[in-house]
N, C-alpha and C positions, 0 to 999 in steps of 0.2 A: 618376355616383356613384362613391365612393372607399371602397375598402375598406382598413382598418387591421388588421394582425395583430400580436401580440405574443408574445413567448416568454420564459418565466422559466427561468433556467439554474441548477440547484442546484449544480452542481460541474462540473469539468473534470479529467479524469484522464490521467495518463502511463502507458502499460502497459509494464511493466519485464519481464513474463514471462507465459507461459501454458504450460498443460500438462494432460493428462489423469490425470497422477500428481504426485505431490509431487516425485519425482526429476526428471522432466521440466520442472516449473516450476523447480527449482533450476537445471537445466542451462540453460534460456532466460534466467533473470535474470542468470546469471553471464556469459552471452554478450552481454547488452545493453551497449552502451558505456560504459565507466566515466566517460567525460566528459560522459555525459548524468545519470548518477547521482551523481557526487561533489558537485556543488553542494548537492545535499539532504542530504548526509551529513557536511558540515564542523561543526566544532566550534562555530560560530555558530549552528547550527540546532537546534530541539527537534522531537521526533517523536512520535506516538501511533500504535500499531498497533491496528487492529479487525478482527475476525472476522465477516463477514456471511454468512449463507446463505439460500436460498430454498427453501421446502418440507420443510425438517426443521430439527430443533433439536440444536445442537453443545452438549454439555456444556462446563461452564466447564474441566474437566481437559483435554478435547480441544482447546479454544481455546488453553490454556496450551501444550501440546505443538506447535500449529502455529505459535505466536509464537515458541516457543524453538527451533524448525525454522529460522528464518531466521537462523541465528547466521553462516551464510556471507556475509551482507551486512556490510560493514565499517563500522558504525555507529560515529561518532566524535563524537556528539552525546549529549545529555542527555534523558532520557525526562521528558515533562511532562505533567501532565493539565490544567493551566491555560492555558499559552501555548504553543499548538500550531502549529508552523510547517509541518511536513509531516506528513500523514496517510497512513500506510500500510494498505491494505485487503488482507485476503486474502478473495476471493469463492469 
């Protein structure tokens, strides 16, 4: 008797940083190797930033502040809501 199993993958993620505070996250992202980040930040790429949370609601104002807090990442790309090449998530 043969048993077959399948798996559905919704996404694959590359973790650029983590921390228990926003300052720790910033330090972690800044210490992540530039050669790993830069291919996603060049002028031929587009991006979208989303804020996701579990077990609580984050207001639009708080989401905006979190997104604006990523200004230390050297984005050289255009923000697009239609053609998304890179999706950056804050969890």
